[in-house]
C-alpha angles and dihedrals in degrees: 000000000000135000121275121214118178133180124231096279099028126110136070106319118208125185111224100189131281110009094334123113141170123213108195109212099173137003141155093307094055099037104036088245096307101118149342125227128185137168103225129192118193122195125238111278094021105160095207129217121309115271105284147159133219122226098212107359127103105211115203132182128194112184117222100176138355125021121290116205107219124188112197112182103311097338126094119207130188105216115196134184111317091017121129136199125190116191115189124210115289097025115121113233146147138178137211144169111231091162127100091242130073118255121221121195144156113245112203121184133180127230102032124242100090088106088078090060091047092051092050091047091052092049090053092048089056089063102041142351111284117248126187087253093054091045089051092050092052093041092055088070091060136047089296124108118188109230 
């Protein structure tokens, strides 16, 4: 394995439908399966995935700009720039962007492997707008259980 150094707009760019995009900075290949990191931009009005839990994945969000609406179990949180959420395995959560502005955040997962879900999601978004149902269907093939 060798070091990875990327500039601000470098990485594997995936379109996620509408104005949403995922820029994969590190995945299984770069981290020997340790973690996944993406810079994600979600468009205004993005409904987010259905409420879900991961069996083994820690799902973390660090907001760079905008306000990410996070639902963790029964609590709703508005996470602004510099805000962070860490969701351990087994905890039901979702996120969305009901605001009129895009939200940009770093999504960090451990262990790695979530990039496979992101790639499949991007491929589906190229064919049709993503709905919560479609996201849930794709997610069911990965460490992602709809609650």
